[in-house]
Structure formats: C-alpha cells, structure tokens
N, C-alpha and C positions, 0 to 999 in steps of 0.2 A: 663408309663415310656417313651414310644415313643413320647407322646405328650409333655412331659417335654423336651426331647431331641430336638424335632422340634422347640419348643418355644425358647430354648437356641440358636439354630442355627439362627433363624430369628432375635433374639436380637443382636447376634454378627454381622450378615450381615448388619443389619440396622445401627449399630454404625460405621462399616467400611465405609458404604456409606456416613454417616454424616461427618466423618473425612475427607474422600476424597473430598466431595463437599465443605467443609469449607476451605480446603487447596488451591484449585484452584478456584479463583473467576472469573467467566465468564465475569464480568463487569470490570475486570482489563485488559486493552488492552496493550500488550507488543509489542515493536518495536525494532528490531535489527538494529544496524547501524555499517557499516564498510567502510574502505577506507583509503585514505592518509590524508595529512595535512588539506584539506578543511573540511573533515568530522571530523577530530580530533579537529579542531577549531583553527583558526589562529588570528582572530581579537581581539583587546583589549576589555575586558568585561567592559561595561559602567554601571553607576548606575541604569539606567532604566532596564537593563537586570537582575538585582539581585532581583527584586520583582516578586515572582513566586507563583502561586496558588498551595497549597499543594496537589491538585489532580494530579499534574504533578510530577512524581517520577523518580529518576535515580537509577539504580543498580550500586553501585560503584564496578568497576572491578579490582581495585588495592588498596592497602592500602595507604591512604592519611592522614598522621598525621596533615599536615598543614591545611587540611579542616575538621579535626576531623571526618573522614569517614574511615570505615573498609571494606575491600573487602567482597563482598557477601551480604551486607546490603543495604536496600532501604533508600533513603533520598529525601527530597524535591529537585526538580531538579534546584537548583541554580547553574549556570555555575561556573566552567567548568564541562562538562558532559563526558569527556574522562578521561585522566589521571589528575594528581594532579595540573599541571601547564599549561594546555592547555587553549585555548581561546574560543571565541564564535563560535558555529557550527550551520549548518542548523537544526540540531536536536532540538535546543533550541526553535526556533519559529515554527517548525513543531509541537512540543508538545503543545505549547501555542495556536496554531490555532485549534488543536483538542479540547483542554479543553474549549475553548471559544464557541465551537459549538456543542459538544456532550452533551447528557443528564447529569445532575448533579450527577447521581449515578454511572457514569463511571469514572474510574481512568486510567491514561495513564502512562506507564513505559518505560523508555529509557535504552537500553543496548548498549553501544558504545565501540567498540574495533577497534581502528584505529592507523596507524603508518605513521608519516610524511615521505614523500619522497619515499615511497615504491612502487614497481611495483605490479600489481595484482597477480603476481606469489607467493607473500608472503602468500596469503590466499589459495593457492592450496595445497592439501595434498601431491601431488607427486612432488612439486617444492620448497616448503618453505625451506627445509633444505639446498639445494644447493644455493638458493638465499641468505639466511641468512649468509651462510659461506663466501660470498663475499661482504656483505653489509659493508658500512663504520661504524666506531666505534660508532659514534653518533646515528646511527640507531640501531645498535646492542643493545645498552643500552635500547632503547625503546622496542625492540623485547623481550629482557630478562625480562622486566617488565610484559610481558604476558607469562612468562614461556618458552620463546624461540619458541613458536608456537601460533601466533595470532589467526589462525583459530580454533585450538583446545581450546584456551582460550575462544573464542566467543561461541563455542558450550557448554563448561562447564558452563559459565555464563547464557547462554540461558536456559539450563536445570534447573538451579537453579531458574531462573525467572518463568519457567513453573510450579513450585510448587505453585506459587502465582497467576498467571494469564495465559492468552491465547495469544500466538503469533499471531498477526494480519497482520504483514507486515515486510518487510526488506528494509532498506534505504542504498544506496550506493552512494559515491562520490569519484571517482578515475579516473585516466587517464592521469594526467600530466606526470607521469613517464613511460607511455606506448604510447608516441606519434606515430601516423601512424601505430599502431599495428593492422593489419587487422584481427588478430586472437583474439583480445580482447573480442569480444562478446562471442566467444566460451569458452574462459577462465572464463568469468563471469558466463556463463551457467553451467560450471562444478562445480563452487563454490555454486551456487544457488541450483543445483540438489543435491549436497552433504549435504547442510544444510537441505533441505527438508527431505532427507533420515535419517540423523543422529538425527534430532529432531522429527521424525515421524509426519511430517506435510503433509497437502494436498496442492499441488501447486496451485490448483484453488482457494483456500481460503487464500493464502498468497502471495500477489503481491510484486514484486520487483520494487522499485522506484529509478531511477538513475538520478542524476543531471548532467546537462551539465557543462563543464568547463567555465572559464571566457570567455564571448562571444566576438565575433569579434567587436561588437559595443563598447566594452570597451578596444579594442586593445589587447585582450587576446593572450598571446604568444602560447598557445596550442589550440586556438579556432578551428583549423582544425580537431582536434580530435573529436569535436562534431558531425561531419558527420559519424564517426564510432559509437559513442555512440547512435546516433539516430537509428541505425540498430538493437539495442538490442531487441526490440519487435519482430523482425523477427525470432529470435532463442529462445526467452522465451515468450510464448503467454501471460503470465500474468505479463509482464514488461511494465513499463511506464517511459518515459523520461521527466524530468522536465526542462523546458526552462530557460536559464539563461540570456536572453536578458534583458537589463536594470538593472541588478544586479551590482551595482558599484564595481569597481576593486580597489584593493590596488595598490600602485605605482609599485610593481614588476610584475603586469599584470598576476600573477598566482593565487593569493588569492583574496578573496573578502574583502571589508570593513565590519564593523559591520552592516551598513545599508544594504549592499549587502547580508549578511547572513540572515538578517531579512526577506528580500524580498524572497530570494530563499527558506528559511525554510517555509515561509508562503505558497509558491507554492506547496512544498511537502505536507504540511498539507491539503491544499484544494483538491489536487488530491486524497489523502487518504480518506478524508471525502466523496468524491463522490463515491469512490470504496466501502466504508462501507455503502453507501445508505443514507447519510445525506446531506442536503443542507446547505451551509454556509450562515450565515447572516452577515458576515464581509468580507471585502477585496475581493469582488467578481471580481474585475478588475484584480486580480493577478492569477486567476485560469488558468491552462493550458488546452488545448483541444486536444483530440485524444491521441493516444499512445505516440507520440513523443513530445507532448506539443506545436506543431506548429499551 
C-alpha cells in the first residue's frame, strides 16, 4: 500500500514538473521596455520594417482591433510594438539584432509599456497618481489605456510573459521630460529595484539598458540630459548607457528618424548580446563600449 502511495506521489510530482517546465521556456528571452515617446515609437514605420522573423515576438499590452491583436497574447513583432498606433521604436531593431545573432532555437519576446511625454515619475509607485492627476488630457488617455497605472500594467504584463519565458533584461528610453533633473538616476533606480522585487528577479542577471537622448551632434534639444543619464551606472551596478551619437534626429530635435531608431536599437541589441555572452557577427561598428557606451 505504501509503495502504491509513493508511486502515486512520484507520478504527480513528475507531471507537475513537466507542466512547469513546459510552461516556462528557458530559451524564450523576454525583455521589458518602458519610457516616453522615443521608446513608445515615434517614427513612421516603413515597408522594410514590416518584414520580421517570427522568432521575434511581442506581447500585446492593450487590445488593438486595428492590428487584430488582443491584450495578453503573443504575436510576430511587426511594428508597432507599443500601443495600436505608435511608430518605430528602438525595441524593433534591438530584437532584430538579437535574433540575427542568437542560436536559432532561441526566441525573443518584447513587452513595451511606454507613454509619450511622461516624466519618469509616472512609473514610480509613490508618484504616479499625483503625476497622472495633473497630466494633460491627451496623456491621460494613454495612461488610461494602461489601466491608469503604467508601472502596474508593466508588472502585470511581465508576470504574464514569465509564464512563457525568462526575463533577461530591461530597456529604458526616457529623460526629455526630466531635463536637468539631478535626481533622475535615483528615480530610475527606485523603479528598477521595484521591478526586480515585484518580478522576483536577480539584479545581477537582469541588466538595465538606458539610451541617450538625441545627441548634441544632431542638435538635440535635451542633449545636456545625457550627462545625467551617463551617471546611471554609478547608482545601478548592472546598468549600461547606449550612446546616441550619429543616430539621426527628426526635425523637432527630440525624436529620432526611422534610421536613427534602427541604429540606436541595434546598439541596444549589441550591448545585450555581449552581456548575454554572445559575439555579434553583424554591425560590429555600432557596438558601445564600457558602461556609458563612450
């Protein structure tokens, strides 16, 4: 009788292990993206951007009838990768760079929750309500698409993604709405630390990649903010800053052109490849060096 009971327990345990292992694919690399309009995607999507390897996936974070996508489902990562009518983002060519260089049995998943024009405070647990209460109506509409709480929505979507894969990194592009904010790095640290805690991650295994704003070589209106962004690795040991030098700017000098996003996204990808322990066989001239990418 005891042998039968032991056998039954082993059978149940084995099946639970199989179900758990099959649910989370360790070869499905998940990357969280957040920020304001440049991470959301501002440039017009061009025909060349719509040809995507199905190994690059996006978790739709809102319902998009126009794209025939439903919140919480995975799709081939044909842009837009944020909400239903956003544009090209660094996440597009970040993902493509990974797919081009990772082993063919690895899939990459993007989870992007970004809000145009927002300050970094919108992603802080103790600040978002006050900030959202004073936000302009056009921004409030975007915030409401994320249930009124973009950080909470990112965590919700990330937990859903964790059922399928493993979070390998976090991408940030933000700062235009926090110019000259010397506390910006500490605010970002608070968000990063909270993500690590809420998603039960290990910070040493999940780097944060932050992109510089439109560079001074492109006449960037907020280029001075890059000096603050460059200090992020001083407060987050596993943070890396992606250089925006040479990434072409849109006429407003705040956003990048489609080509600028392609270059910047490739640089994000090359840095992540190196952190994952892979060497790139493409676009080696775009790789950044050191923590600040200088």
